[in-house]
C-alpha positions as CSV (number, residue, x, y, z in Angstrom):
1,M,125.6,120.7,102.6
2,R,123.9,122.4,105.5
3,F,122.4,120.6,108.5
4,G,119.4,121.1,110.8
5,V,117.6,119.5,113.7
6,M,113.8,119.1,113.6
7,T,111.0,118.2,116.0
8,L,107.3,117.5,116.0
9,I,107.3,117.9,119.8
10,D,105.7,114.6,120.5
11,N,105.1,114.0,124.2
12,V,105.0,110.3,125.0
13,P,106.3,108.1,127.8
14,D,109.9,107.1,127.5
15,A,109.9,103.7,125.8
16,R,112.3,102.3,128.3
17,S,111.6,104.0,131.6
18,G,107.9,105.1,131.1
19,N,108.7,108.6,132.3
20,L,106.5,111.3,130.8
21,P,107.6,115.0,130.9
22,T,105.1,117.7,131.7
23,P,104.0,119.8,128.7
24,H,106.0,122.7,130.3
25,D,109.1,120.6,130.6
26,R,108.8,119.2,127.1
27,L,108.4,122.6,125.5
28,R,111.4,123.9,127.4
29,E,113.4,121.0,126.2
30,V,112.7,122.0,122.6
31,I,114.1,125.5,123.3
32,E,117.2,124.1,125.0
33,L,117.7,121.7,122.1
34,A,117.6,124.6,119.6
35,V,120.1,126.5,121.7
36,L,122.4,123.5,121.8
37,A,122.1,123.0,118.1
38,E,123.2,126.5,117.4
39,E,126.1,126.1,119.9
40,L,127.2,122.9,118.1
41,G,127.3,124.5,114.7
42,F,124.1,123.2,113.1
43,D,122.7,125.5,110.5
44,A,118.9,125.2,111.1
45,F,116.3,124.2,113.6
46,G,112.8,123.1,112.6
47,V,109.5,122.9,114.4
48,G,106.6,120.9,112.8
49,E,102.9,121.4,113.2
50,R,100.5,118.8,114.5
51,H,97.1,119.1,116.2
52,G,96.1,116.5,118.8
53,A,97.7,114.0,121.1
54,P,100.5,113.1,121.5
55,F,101.9,116.3,120.0
56,L,102.5,119.7,121.6
57,S,103.4,121.4,118.3
58,S,100.0,123.1,117.6
59,S,101.6,126.6,117.6
60,P,105.0,126.6,115.8
61,P,105.1,130.4,115.6
62,A,105.1,130.7,119.4
63,V,107.8,128.1,119.8
64,L,110.0,129.6,117.0
65,A,109.6,133.1,118.6
66,A,110.9,131.7,121.9
67,I,113.8,130.1,120.0
68,A,114.5,133.3,118.2
69,A,114.9,135.1,121.6
70,R,117.5,132.6,122.7
71,T,119.5,132.3,119.4
72,H,121.4,134.6,117.0
73,R,122.5,132.6,114.0
74,I,120.6,129.4,113.4
75,R,117.9,129.4,110.6
76,L,114.4,128.8,111.9
77,F,112.3,126.4,109.9
78,T,108.7,125.2,110.0
79,T,108.7,121.4,109.3
80,V,105.9,121.7,108.1
81,T,103.2,124.4,108.3
82,V,99.9,122.8,107.3
83,L,98.9,125.6,105.0
84,S,96.0,123.7,103.5
85,T,94.0,124.1,106.8
86,L,95.1,127.6,107.8
87,D,94.1,131.1,106.9
88,P,96.8,132.6,104.7
89,V,96.3,136.0,106.3
90,R,97.0,134.6,109.8
91,V,100.0,132.7,108.4
92,A,101.4,135.8,106.8
93,E,101.1,137.8,110.1
94,D,102.4,135.1,112.4
95,Y,105.4,134.2,110.5
96,A,106.3,137.7,109.4
97,T,106.4,138.4,113.2
98,V,108.8,135.5,113.7
99,D,110.9,136.7,110.8
100,Q,111.2,140.2,112.4
101,L,111.9,138.9,115.9
102,S,114.7,136.6,114.5
103,G,116.3,139.3,112.3
104,G,115.4,137.5,109.0
105,R,116.1,133.9,109.9
106,L,112.7,132.3,109.0
107,E,112.4,129.5,106.4
108,L,108.7,128.5,106.0
109,T,108.0,124.9,104.8
110,I,104.4,124.3,103.8
111,G,102.6,121.0,103.3
112,K,99.1,119.8,103.0
113,G,99.5,117.5,106.0
114,N,98.8,113.8,106.4
115,A,97.0,113.6,109.7
116,P,93.2,113.9,110.0
117,E,92.9,116.1,113.0
118,P,93.4,119.6,111.3
119,W,90.5,118.9,108.9
120,Q,88.2,118.2,111.8
121,L,89.4,121.0,114.0
122,F,89.4,123.7,111.3
123,G,86.3,122.6,109.4
124,R,88.1,121.8,106.1
125,A,87.1,119.0,103.7
126,P,89.9,116.5,103.0
127,D,88.8,116.3,99.4
128,D,89.8,119.9,99.0
129,Q,93.3,119.6,100.4
130,Y,95.2,120.1,97.2
131,A,93.0,122.9,96.0
132,L,93.3,124.6,99.4
133,Q,97.0,124.3,99.4
134,E,97.4,125.8,96.0
135,E,95.0,128.7,96.6
136,N,96.3,129.5,100.0
137,Y,99.9,129.5,98.8
138,E,99.1,131.9,95.9
139,L,97.5,134.3,98.4
140,L,100.3,134.0,100.9
141,R,102.8,134.9,98.2
142,R,100.9,138.0,97.4
143,L,100.5,139.0,101.0
144,W,104.2,138.8,101.6
145,S,105.4,140.4,98.3
146,E,102.7,143.1,97.8
147,E,100.8,145.7,99.7
148,Q,97.2,146.8,99.2
149,V,96.2,143.3,98.1
150,T,92.8,142.8,96.5
151,W,91.9,139.2,96.1
152,S,89.0,136.7,95.8
153,G,89.1,132.9,95.8
154,R,87.1,129.8,96.5
155,F,87.8,129.1,100.1
156,R,87.8,132.4,102.1
157,A,86.3,135.8,102.1
158,P,87.6,138.3,99.6
159,L,90.3,140.9,100.5
160,D,90.1,144.5,99.4
161,G,93.3,146.6,99.7
162,V,94.8,144.6,102.5
163,T,98.4,145.0,103.8
164,T,99.4,142.5,106.4
165,L,101.6,143.7,109.3
166,P,104.3,143.4,110.2
167,R,106.0,143.1,106.8
168,P,108.6,140.3,106.7
169,Y,112.2,141.2,107.6
170,Q,113.3,139.3,104.4
171,Q,111.9,140.3,101.1
172,P,110.2,137.8,101.2
173,P,111.1,134.7,103.3
174,T,111.9,131.6,101.4
175,V,109.1,129.0,101.2
176,W,109.9,125.3,100.9
177,H,107.4,122.7,99.9
178,G,107.4,119.5,102.0
179,S,106.4,116.2,100.5
180,A,106.3,112.6,101.7
181,T,104.2,111.0,98.9
182,S,102.5,113.7,96.8
183,E,103.5,114.7,93.3
184,R,101.1,117.7,93.7
185,S,103.4,119.2,96.3
186,V,106.5,119.0,94.2
187,E,104.5,120.3,91.2
188,L,103.6,123.4,93.1
189,A,107.2,123.9,94.2
190,A,108.4,123.6,90.6
191,L,105.8,125.9,89.3
192,W,106.8,128.7,91.6
193,G,110.5,128.1,91.5
194,D,110.7,127.1,95.2
195,P,112.8,124.5,97.0
196,V,111.4,121.2,98.0
197,F,111.9,119.2,101.2
198,A,111.5,115.3,101.1
199,A,110.4,113.8,104.4
200,N,112.8,110.8,104.1
201,V,111.4,109.0,107.1
202,I,109.0,106.2,106.5
203,Q,109.2,105.2,102.8
204,P,112.0,103.5,100.8
205,V,114.7,105.9,99.5
206,A,113.6,105.1,95.9
207,N,110.1,106.6,96.6
208,Y,111.6,109.9,97.7
209,A,114.0,109.9,94.8
210,R,111.2,109.5,92.3
211,L,109.5,112.6,93.8
212,I,112.7,114.6,93.6
213,D,113.3,113.5,90.0
214,R,109.8,114.6,89.2
215,Y,110.4,118.0,90.9
216,R,113.6,118.6,88.8
217,A,112.0,117.5,85.6
218,R,109.0,119.8,86.1
219,W,111.3,122.6,87.3
220,A,113.1,122.5,83.9
221,E,109.8,122.3,82.0
222,Y,108.6,125.5,83.7
223,G,111.7,127.2,82.4
224,H,113.8,127.6,85.6
225,D,117.6,127.2,85.6
226,P,118.2,123.5,86.4
227,S,121.1,124.4,88.6
228,A,118.9,126.5,90.9
229,A,116.6,123.7,92.0
230,V,117.2,123.1,95.8
231,V,116.3,120.0,97.7
232,G,116.3,119.2,101.4
233,S,115.8,115.9,103.2
234,G,114.9,114.7,106.6
235,G,115.9,111.6,108.5
236,T,115.6,109.8,111.9
237,L,119.0,110.0,113.6
238,Y,120.6,108.0,116.4
239,A,124.4,108.0,116.6
240,A,126.6,106.0,119.0
241,A,130.2,104.9,119.2
242,D,129.5,101.8,117.1
243,D,126.7,100.2,115.1
244,R,125.9,97.5,117.6
245,T,125.5,100.0,120.5
246,A,123.4,102.3,118.5
247,R,120.9,99.5,117.5
248,R,120.8,98.1,120.9
249,E,120.0,101.4,122.5
250,F,117.7,102.8,119.9
251,A,115.6,99.7,118.9
252,P,113.0,100.0,121.7
253,Y,112.4,103.7,120.8
254,Y,112.2,103.1,117.0
255,E,109.9,100.2,117.3
256,A,107.6,101.9,119.8
257,A,107.3,104.9,117.5
258,V,106.5,102.7,114.5
259,A,103.8,100.9,116.5
260,A,102.3,104.2,117.7
261,R,102.0,105.7,114.2
262,D,100.7,102.5,112.4
263,V,97.8,104.3,110.7
264,P,97.2,105.1,107.0
265,G,99.6,107.8,105.8
266,N,102.0,107.4,108.6
267,N,102.9,103.7,108.6
268,T,106.1,102.3,107.3
269,P,107.2,99.0,105.7
270,F,110.3,99.0,107.9
271,R,108.9,97.5,111.1
272,S,112.1,96.8,112.9
273,L,115.1,99.0,113.4
274,D,117.4,96.6,111.5
275,E,115.1,96.9,108.5
276,A,115.0,100.6,108.7
277,A,118.8,101.0,109.2
278,D,119.8,98.4,106.6
279,H,117.1,99.0,103.9
280,G,115.2,102.2,104.8
281,P,116.1,105.8,105.3
282,A,116.9,105.7,109.0
283,L,120.3,107.2,110.0
284,V,121.3,104.9,112.9
285,G,124.8,103.6,113.8
286,S,128.3,104.8,114.2
287,P,129.4,108.2,112.8
288,G,131.1,106.5,109.9
289,R,128.0,104.5,109.0
290,I,125.8,107.7,109.2
291,V,128.2,109.6,106.9
292,D,128.2,106.7,104.4
293,K,124.4,106.6,104.4
294,I,123.9,110.3,103.9
295,V,126.4,110.2,101.0
296,Q,124.4,107.4,99.5
297,Q,121.2,109.3,99.9
298,H,122.8,112.4,98.4
299,A,123.6,110.4,95.3
300,A,119.9,109.6,95.0
301,Y,118.5,113.1,96.0
302,G,121.2,115.6,95.3
303,H,120.1,117.4,98.4
304,A,121.8,120.5,99.8
305,L,120.1,120.5,103.3
306,Q,120.0,117.5,105.7
307,F,117.7,117.6,108.7
308,F,117.9,115.2,111.6
309,S,115.1,114.1,113.9
310,V,116.3,112.9,117.3
311,D,112.8,112.6,118.9
312,S,111.4,109.0,119.0
313,A,109.1,107.5,121.6
314,G,110.2,109.6,124.6
315,L,113.9,109.4,124.0
316,P,115.2,111.4,127.1
317,F,116.7,114.8,126.6
318,H,120.2,113.9,127.7
319,R,120.4,111.2,125.0
320,R,119.2,113.5,122.3
321,A,121.8,116.0,123.4
322,E,124.5,113.3,123.3
323,V,123.5,112.3,119.8
324,L,123.7,115.9,118.6
325,R,127.1,116.3,120.2
326,L,128.5,113.2,118.6
327,T,127.0,114.1,115.2
328,A,128.4,117.6,115.4
329,A,131.9,116.3,116.3
330,E,132.3,113.3,114.0
331,V,129.6,113.4,111.3
332,L,129.2,117.0,110.1
333,P,132.9,117.8,109.5
334,Q,133.2,114.8,107.2
335,L,130.0,115.6,105.3
336,R,131.0,119.3,104.9
337,H,134.2,118.1,103.4
338,E,132.7,115.6,101.1
339,L,129.5,117.5,100.1
340,P,130.3,121.2,99.7
341,D,127.7,123.7,100.6
342,T,125.4,125.0,97.8
343,L,122.6,126.6,99.7
344,P,121.9,130.3,98.9
345,W,121.9,131.3,102.6
346,P,124.1,133.9,104.2
347,S,127.1,132.1,105.6
348,A,127.0,134.2,108.7
349,A,124.1,135.3,110.9
350,V,121.9,138.2,109.9
351,D,122.6,139.5,113.4
352,P,125.7,137.6,114.6
353,V,125.5,139.3,118.0
354,P,122.4,140.8,119.7
355,R,121.7,144.4,118.7
356,P,121.8,147.0,121.5
357,V,118.5,147.9,123.1
358,P,117.3,151.2,121.8
359,E,117.8,154.1,124.2
360,A,114.0,154.8,124.3
361,A,113.4,151.2,125.4
362,R,115.7,151.3,128.4
C-alpha cells in the first residue's frame, strides 16, 4: 500500500482557540505540510478544488506547482479537479505544466463535484454535470495523448488541429476518478480502464464498498484484466498516543467540521466523533487502532492507496505535523508490512535529486 496526505485548504477559525490564519499563512502551511510529508516518507500529496468560502483551494495547479518546486520525490495529486465545470483545454495546459515542473509526478483525479458554487461561477447547468464530465474527459484524454486534435461536442466550441502546450512529461499522466456517491463516476473509470478513488469520509464504509464493487464488476465487463483495477481511499486522520487522548483532543474539531458542512451532499450520519470512529470511516485513535481500521477497510475496498486528511475546523499546523510524524513512525511501517505495495508507480523519484541548472540559464 502507498500513502498520501490531502487537503482542501479550508481556512476557518481554530475550533478551540478561535485563531484564524491569514490566507498567505494558510497557503504557506500547505506547502510546508507537503514538504514535511515527503521528508516523513509519505508517497503522495493531494490538493483539492473548491470555489468559495471557507476554502482557498480555487487554484490547485498554482499550489501544486509551488509544492513541486520544494519537493523531489512525492507524487502530486489533485483531490479532486472538478472537470465537469472546467474547460478541458485549460485543464490540459495547466496540469501538463505541473507535470513538467515536477518531472512527471502529477496524478490527476477528476470528479463532477458536490458543491453548488462552481456551477454558478462558471455558468454551467447542474443538470448537465454527468454529461459534462464524460464529454470533458474524452476531450482531455485526446489532448494529452494526441497532437493536431480536431474535435466537436455539445458544450464548448469545436477544435481544429489543436496541440496543447506544454505536452505532459508523462505519456500521459494517470487520471483517477473520484467518487463519493455516484455510480456514473465509477462507470466512467471502468470504461476507460482508469483507477478510482473513494472519498471514504462522510458515508458508511458499506456505501463506498458498494461503489468499488460496482467499479470492479464493470471493469471486468468492459474486458479489462481484473487484477489491473486500482482503488484509492481517503480518510479523516487524527492519531495520538492512545484512543482516549485522540478522542478528547479531536472531538471539538470533528464536530465543528460536521456542523459547518451540514448541507445536502456534504452531511454525514455520524454526528459525533465517537460515532464516526466506532461506526464510520474516520481514522481516529492510537496508532494500533488506526492500523486495525485501515486493515478492516482494505478488506472491504481492496485499495492500494490510502490518503489521509489532517485538516478539520482549524486544527493548528503544529498538531497536524505531530499527527503526520506519529503516523509515519508507528502506522505506516505496520501497514507496509501487512499490505504489500501493488501500485504501478516508480518506487523512486523521477528526479531523486534536483537537476543541475543548464549553463545557459546561469
